[in-house]
C-alpha positions in Angstrom: 96.5 111.4 99.3 95.8 112.9 95.9 95.4 110.5 93.0 97.0 112.1 89.9 96.4 110.9 86.5 99.3 109.2 84.7 99.9 112.2 82.4 99.9 114.6 85.4 102.3 112.4 87.4 104.7 111.9 84.4 104.6 115.7 83.7 105.5 116.5 87.2 108.2 113.9 87.5 109.9 115.0 84.3 109.7 118.8 84.7 111.9 120.9 86.7 109.2 122.8 88.3 105.4 122.7 87.7 101.9 122.5 89.2 99.0 120.1 89.0 95.5 121.4 89.2 92.1 119.7 89.7 89.3 119.8 87.1 87.7 122.3 89.3 90.7 124.6 89.1 92.0 123.8 92.6 95.7 123.6 93.1 96.7 120.0 94.1 100.4 119.9 94.1 103.6 122.2 93.4 107.0 121.2 92.4 109.8 123.8 92.8 113.0 123.6 91.0 115.6 121.6 93.0 113.1 120.5 95.6 110.6 117.5 95.9 106.9 117.5 95.1 104.7 119.1 97.7 101.0 118.7 98.2 98.8 121.7 98.8 95.9 121.6 101.2 94.2 124.1 103.4 96.7 126.7 102.5 99.5 124.5 103.9 102.2 122.5 102.2 103.2 118.9 103.2 105.8 116.7 101.6 104.6 114.0 99.2 106.8 110.9 98.6 107.3 109.8 95.0 106.4 106.3 94.5 107.6 105.0 91.2 107.8 101.1 91.6 105.4 98.5 93.2 108.0 97.8 95.9 108.1 101.5 96.9 104.6 100.9 98.4 106.0 98.3 100.9 108.6 100.7 102.2 106.1 103.6 102.2 103.6 101.4 104.3 106.3 100.7 106.9 106.8 104.3 107.4 103.1 105.2 107.4 102.3 102.3 110.0 105.3 102.9 112.3 104.0 103.7 115.8 100.4 102.8 114.9 98.1 102.1 118.0 95.7 99.2 118.0 92.7 98.0 120.0 92.6 95.6 123.1 92.7 92.5 121.2 95.1 90.9 123.5 92.5 90.7 126.2 90.4 88.4 124.1 90.8 84.7 124.7 93.1 82.9 122.1 94.1 86.2 120.5 97.9 87.2 120.8 98.9 90.8 119.9 102.5 92.2 120.1 102.2 95.5 118.3 98.9 96.9 117.0 95.9 95.4 115.4 93.0 97.6 114.1 90.0 96.4 112.4 86.9 97.7 110.5 83.2 97.3 111.1 81.9 93.8 111.2 85.4 92.2 110.9 85.7 89.0 113.1 89.0 88.1 114.6 88.9 84.3 115.5 91.0 82.3 118.2 94.6 81.4 117.4 95.3 84.7 115.6 99.0 86.0 116.2 99.8 89.6 115.4 103.5 90.7 115.5 103.8 94.2 114.1 101.2 96.5 112.8 98.1 95.3 111.1 95.2 97.2 109.7 92.1 95.3 108.5 89.0 96.7 106.7 85.4 96.2 107.1 83.6 92.7 106.9 86.7 90.6 107.0 87.3 87.2 108.7 90.7 86.7 110.2 91.7 83.3 111.4 91.4 80.8 113.1 95.2 80.2 113.7 96.3 83.0 111.4 99.8 84.6 111.8 100.1 88.3 110.7 103.6 89.9 111.2 105.4 93.1 110.1 103.2 95.6 108.4 100.1 94.2 106.9 97.1 96.2 105.3 94.0 94.2 104.3 91.1 95.6 102.4 87.3 95.2 102.9 85.6 91.9 102.6 88.8 89.7 102.8 89.5 86.4 104.4 93.0 85.3 105.9 92.1 82.0 107.2 93.1 78.7 108.8 97.0 78.3 108.8 97.7 81.4 106.8 100.8 83.6 107.3 101.2 87.0 105.9 104.3 89.2 106.3 104.6 92.9 105.1 101.7 92.6 102.6 99.2 95.0 101.1 96.0 93.2 100.1 93.0 94.6 98.0 89.3 94.3 98.7 87.5 91.0 98.6 90.5 88.9 98.3 90.4 85.4 99.8 93.6 83.6 101.3 91.4 80.9 103.3 93.6 77.9 103.8 97.3 77.0 104.7 99.0 79.7 102.5 101.9 82.1 102.9 102.8 85.6 101.3 105.7 87.6 102.2 106.6 91.2 101.2 103.8 91.1 98.5 101.2 93.4 96.9 98.1 91.5 96.2 95.0 93.1 94.2 91.4 92.9 94.7 89.2 89.8 94.0 92.1 87.5 94.2 91.7 83.8 95.5 94.6 81.8 96.9 94.0 78.0 96.6 94.9 76.0 99.7 98.8 75.7 100.2 99.7 78.7 97.9 103.0 80.2 98.6 104.4 83.5 97.5 108.1 83.2 98.4 110.2 86.3 99.1 113.8 85.1 99.7 116.7 84.2 97.3 119.0 81.5 98.5 122.0 83.1 96.9 121.5 86.2 99.0 121.4 88.7 96.1 119.1 91.6 95.9 115.8 91.0 94.1 114.9 92.3 90.7 111.4 92.8 89.2 109.9 93.7 85.8 108.9 97.2 85.6 108.2 99.3 82.5 109.2 96.2 80.3 112.6 95.8 81.9 114.3 94.2 85.0 114.8 96.8 87.7 116.9 96.4 90.8 114.7 96.7 93.9 117.5 97.0 96.5 115.3 94.6 98.7 116.6 91.4 100.3 113.1 90.1 100.6 110.4 90.6 97.9 107.4 88.5 96.9 105.0 89.0 94.2 102.9 91.8 92.8 99.5 90.1 91.9 97.0 91.9 89.8 93.1 92.0 90.4 90.9 89.0 89.8 93.7 86.4 89.8 93.1 82.8 90.6 95.8 80.7 92.1 95.2 77.0 92.0 96.0 74.8 95.0 99.6 74.4 96.0 100.7 77.2 93.6 104.3 78.4 94.2 105.2 82.0 93.0 108.8 82.6 92.9 110.2 85.9 94.4 110.0 89.2 92.6 107.3 87.9 90.1 104.5 90.0 88.5 101.1 88.2 87.9 99.0 90.2 85.4 95.3 90.8 86.3 93.0 87.9 85.4 95.8 85.2 85.5 94.9 81.6 86.5 97.3 79.1 87.5 96.9 75.3 87.6 97.1 73.3 90.9 100.7 72.6 91.8 102.1 75.1 89.2 105.4 77.0 89.9 104.8 80.5 88.6 108.2 81.6 87.1 106.9 84.7 85.2 108.0 83.2 82.0 111.6 84.7 82.1 114.9 84.5 83.7 115.1 87.0 86.6 118.6 85.9 87.9 
């Protein structure tokens, strides 16, 4: 994927037609009138999805990981995989790990023991998903630690984040309504029945923190043990 500057991305999104060029003078993307953005490489064009909001990443991940093939982890004692599990160099998968879906783990991670990964889950390098942890449809950055008895569903978690024991990122509204989330200074309808948190880099969540659905936790935030993170506003 090409990473566009915010200025280039905004210009391409707003204009009827246009092009984006690299600093070296190489054409990266072209947008034609009445058509979607197309990425240009090796003299061919391929469609590029427009990801506007954080929750768009979760839907994109599902499409990208659909049909992913994994290794032969089911043959290892104490590891149960129904779906696909792929891991990087130096990653250890311990007994009691259950995978239901498509899971991609980076280098130098420790998964388990007794960890449940379901749906589509992407875990960066140097991470820990430990004892009694359940992750469902999550994207997790590098060097993030979720070591003990925690749950996160339909969440995007940044790099260098630490979950205190028993931390929960809930993802479901009891009233059955669609989730809304703050984006660009206002509440936006996400269209999702289930949506957890978007957590910035370097966040520290105290033990037994509960993050309510659809919340955004800014980078560098610390919570107290037992805190219920509401985001400081009514999101009903």
